[in-house]
C-alpha positions in Angstrom: -50.0 -57.7 45.6 -53.7 -56.7 45.6 -52.8 -53.0 45.1 -50.6 -53.9 42.1 -53.5 -55.8 40.5 -55.8 -52.9 40.9 -53.2 -50.4 39.5 -52.8 -52.6 36.5 -56.5 -52.9 35.9 -56.9 -49.1 36.2 -54.2 -48.5 33.6 -55.8 -51.1 31.3 -59.2 -49.4 31.5 -57.7 -46.0 30.6 -55.8 -47.7 27.7 -59.2 -49.0 26.4 -60.7 -45.6 26.8 -57.8 -44.2 24.7 -59.1 -46.5 21.9 -62.6 -45.0 22.4 -63.8 -48.3 23.9 -65.7 -47.8 27.2 -66.8 -51.4 27.6 -64.0 -52.4 30.0 -64.8 -49.3 32.1 -68.5 -50.2 32.1 -67.6 -53.7 33.1 -65.9 -52.4 36.3 -69.1 -50.8 37.6 -71.0 -52.5 40.4 -74.7 -53.2 39.9 -75.4 -50.2 42.1 -73.0 -47.3 41.5 -72.7 -43.5 41.4 -70.5 -41.7 38.8 -70.1 -38.0 39.3 -68.3 -35.6 37.0 -68.0 -32.4 38.8 -68.9 -29.1 37.1 -71.9 -27.6 35.4 -71.0 -28.5 31.8 -72.2 -30.8 29.1 -70.0 -33.5 30.7 -71.0 -32.8 34.3 -73.6 -34.5 36.4 -74.4 -37.8 38.1 -75.0 -41.1 36.4 -76.2 -44.3 38.1 -77.0 -46.6 35.2 -75.1 -48.5 32.5 -77.2 -47.0 29.8 -76.6 -43.5 30.8 -72.9 -44.1 31.3 -72.7 -45.6 27.8 -74.5 -42.5 26.4 -72.2 -40.2 28.3 -69.0 -41.9 27.0 -70.4 -41.6 23.4 -70.8 -37.8 24.0 -67.2 -37.6 25.4 -65.9 -39.3 22.3 -68.0 -37.1 19.9 -66.8 -34.0 21.6 -63.2 -35.1 22.0 -62.4 -37.5 19.1 -59.1 -39.2 19.3 -58.8 -38.5 23.0 -56.0 -40.3 24.8 -55.8 -40.8 28.5 -52.4 -41.1 30.2 -52.3 -42.3 33.8 -49.7 -40.4 35.7 -50.4 -41.8 39.2 -52.5 -44.5 40.9 -52.8 -44.8 44.6 -54.6 -47.8 46.1 -55.6 -48.3 49.7 -57.7 -50.9 51.5 -58.8 -54.5 51.1 -60.8 -56.2 48.4 -64.1 -55.6 50.2 -63.4 -51.8 50.6 -60.8 -50.3 48.3 -60.1 -46.6 47.7 -58.3 -45.6 44.5 -57.1 -42.2 43.4 -55.8 -41.6 39.9 -54.2 -38.6 38.2 -54.7 -38.6 34.5 -53.9 -36.4 31.5 -56.3 -36.1 28.6 -55.1 -35.1 25.1 -57.6 -34.6 22.3 -56.0 -33.5 19.0 -59.3 -32.7 17.2 -61.6 -31.2 19.8 -63.7 -28.8 17.8 -60.9 -28.5 15.3 -58.2 -27.6 17.8 -56.2 -29.5 20.3 -57.4 -29.8 23.9 -55.5 -31.0 27.0 -56.4 -31.2 30.6 -55.7 -33.1 33.8 -58.1 -34.7 36.1 -58.2 -36.6 39.3 -60.5 -39.6 39.8 -61.5 -40.9 43.2 -63.0 -44.4 43.3 -64.4 -46.8 45.8 -64.3 -50.5 44.9 -66.0 -53.4 46.5 -64.6 -56.7 45.4 -63.2 -55.1 42.3 -66.4 -53.3 41.2 -66.7 -49.5 41.4 -69.5 -48.4 43.7 -68.5 -44.7 43.6 -66.5 -42.6 41.1 -65.9 -38.9 41.3 -64.0 -37.1 38.5 -62.5 -33.7 39.2 -61.2 -31.9 36.1 -59.9 -28.4 35.6 -63.5 -27.1 35.0 -62.5 -23.7 33.8 -60.3 -25.1 31.1 -63.1 -27.6 30.1 -65.8 -24.9 30.1 -63.6 -22.6 27.9 -63.2 -25.4 25.4 -66.9 -26.3 25.4 -67.8 -22.6 25.0 -65.4 -22.4 22.0 -66.9 -25.5 20.5 -70.5 -24.3 21.0 -69.6 -20.9 19.4 -68.3 -22.8 16.4 -71.6 -24.6 16.0 -71.1 -27.8 18.0 -74.5 -27.8 19.8 -73.7 -30.8 22.0 -70.9 -28.8 23.6 -73.5 -26.6 25.2 -76.1 -29.3 25.9 -77.5 -30.2 29.3 -75.6 -32.9 31.2 -76.5 -36.6 30.5 -77.5 -37.9 33.8 -79.8 -40.0 35.8 -81.9 -38.6 38.6 -79.3 -37.7 41.3 -79.7 -39.5 44.6 -80.8 -37.3 47.5 -77.6 -38.0 49.4 -74.3 -39.0 47.7 -73.6 -42.6 48.8 -70.4 -42.9 50.8 -70.3 -46.6 51.1 
């Protein structure tokens, strides 16, 4: 039963993101969290604050307007006080720099009583970098910008 509730919540958050509304996702974050998007791109880096996450999502939606997220798989393991979630999601953005973009990513999350303490997003970084390079060459400066991130913790929290 608990796993079903978590799966439903994950799907609902991605549905909100498909409407370019990050507020539900931001509401799932614990007071102390770490969000890592792997790769050395304009979307890469580590975020640990609500303000930086909000700024990061704004960049995602500027670079990939009309992006839709389709959850393909959700796996939930654990109890409410320590839950691990793995998702496989496709991203489709019809107007990314004037041309369509699609990719697939995995997201690994740790929840404590329904709040995310750790999220790691692993996307096909070669495909993402190629698209960002194309956009930067076409004059989209933000596509080549430094990551939006908070100061990274010395050690990645595994709790």
